[in-house]
N, C-alpha and C positions, 0 to 999 in steps of 0.2 A: 778253276774245280769248285766244287761243291766241297765245302770244307763243317762239320756236324758238329757245334760247339757240345762234345758230351763232362765239360769240367764243371766243377765246384758250386755242384748241385745241392750240396750241404748251406753251401751261403744262400742259396734261394730260400730252400725251407726256414734258414733260421729268418730272414726277410720277411716271411710270411706271417713265421709265428707272431713278429713283432707286430704288423699289421693286425693280426686277429688280437693282440691283448691292449692295443691303442686302441680298437672297435667300441664301440658300444653294444655288445653283442648281434650287432649285423652281419656277423662275416665269422665263421668257421674256419677250422683247421685246412690245412691245405691238403690239396690233392697230389698224385704223384708227378714225378719231375716228365716235364713233353722233351721226346725223342720221335727221329725222325729219318731217314737213314735215302739216300735219293737210289743208292743200288737196291733198293726192295721196292722204292715206290710208297711206302704205309708208315705211318703217326706210327706212337704207342699204343693208341688206342683201338691199331686196326685202320684204319679209315683211310683213304687211300690218297696218296699226293697225287697232284700232276706234274710227270717227270717229261722231258724232251732232252735228249740228248746226256744224258745224267744230270742234268740238272731242274731243280728243286721248283716249281712253280706254285704260289700258294695267293689266294685273294685276301687282299687287305679289307680291313674290317671299313665301317661306313661310322662317319658320329649320328647322334641319332636326329639331331639338328647340325648340317653343316655352318659353318663362319663364313661372315663377309668373307674376310682376307685371313691369309694368316700370323697366326701369336707368335710370339718372340719375348723370350724373358734373357736374362745375363746379370750375372754376377760373378765374382771374383772368389775361386776356390781357392786355399793352400795348404799346404800341408798338413795343416790340423784337420783338413777334413771341411763338412758341413754339407748343406741340401741346397736342390735347386727346386721350385716348386712351379706349375702352372697353374694355378686351381682354376680356371674355367674349362680347362681342359681333362684337368684331374689326373695330370703327372706330379708324381717328384721322383728326383735322383737323388740319394743319397753317398754323398763320398766319404767314406772310410778315414781314419788319421793315415796318411802316410802314402797313400792313393797317387798322391803326387809328390814334387819335392819343392815346390815355390810356386809360388801367387799365379795363377792363371784366370784372364776371364773368358768365363764359357758363357757360349750364347743356344742356346735351344728354342727353335720355333715347330709348333704344330702345324700341320698341312690343314686347310681349311676342307676339306671334303672326307679325308679318310683318319683313323686315327696311325697318325706317324709323324716322325719326327725327324728334323737335321740338327746333328747337333756339331758345334763347330768349337774351338776349330777341329778340320778336319784331320784324321790321320793321329791324335793325340791319344798317347797309351797311358792304362793306371798301373800302378804296382800291387792295387789290390785290387780286390773286383769290386766293380761299382753299382747299386742296389737300385733299378728302374720299378716302379711301383708305375700303373697305368687303373686307375679308378673306373669303371663299366659303366657308372650310370647315367651316364652323357653319347654309352654309345649306341648301334643299330641294334643289338644285342640283348638290351637291359631288360628284364621281366619277362625272359622266355629261358624254357628249359636249354640247357646247352645243347646242340644237336650236332657240331663237328668242334673236331679238336682245337685249340687257340694255338697259335706258336707265337715267339718273338723272333722277327725273321733281320736278318743283315742286308740291306741293299748296297750292293756296290758304287751302281750308278745313282748320283744325285739327280741325273735329266728322265730320269727313267720315269715315263704315266703311271698310276696305278692302277687305272681300271682296268677289268677284266683278270687275268691272270700274269700273276708279276714275278721274272725269274728272280731266284734268292742266294745269296752266295753260304750266305750260314743262318742255321738256326741255333737260339741260345736256350741256355737251360732256364726253364719256368714252369710258374707254378700258378694252378688256378685257382684260386682264392673263391668256395661259394658260402650263401647266405645261409645262417644256423635256422635259420624259419622256414626256411626253403631249399635242401641242398643239392636240387637241381639248378637253381637259379645262380648262373656266375654274378660276383661284385668285384674281383677284382683282378689281376693278372700281373704276377711278378719275376722278371727276371734278371739278371747280371750282366753286363758287359766288360770288355778289359780297354774296348779302343772306341773313338768316336769316331760315327761317321751317320749312314741313313739307315735306320729302322724303323718297320713297321707293327702292326699285331693282325695276325691274322689266322684265316681259319683256311684247312686243305680245297 
């Protein structure tokens, strides 16, 4: 059953503003929260989503240049919070204080072809919102005006292929950050999660 993540948009906006404040003038204020409804078959911008049997299907974004192999990083995060990054892919995941009750070794694995990640241990849930930031400078859409809405989507099946239209279980609240030099050019996507699984950045 498709579940739409409509919660905690305020935290997404705050994360986006932090991203802006830490930049050197290359990123502007956040756009509106992304929404999509499987019953309506459309995104918040009015663009049509591909649906089948009430299941939303999205197209995963490609990396601008694929990697030779999947990229993994591991780090232990405890109740004090912390940050895990994959500099090569432009991903940063921030855990606030109190998101976890104790130390946990976390592993994030980036797909070698698509802007998608597996977060382990799978099934881990958090007491507070975890903020995910994906820089777009090494993705296939960078440098061009945004032609379709971006979505941060949760994929329940770790083994599903990401080519073509991919069925997703949940779309997370997300914000697209645009360049201050050209407000049509996307620079980053910020979204929030409350559990670990497989996520991808996608378009309708």
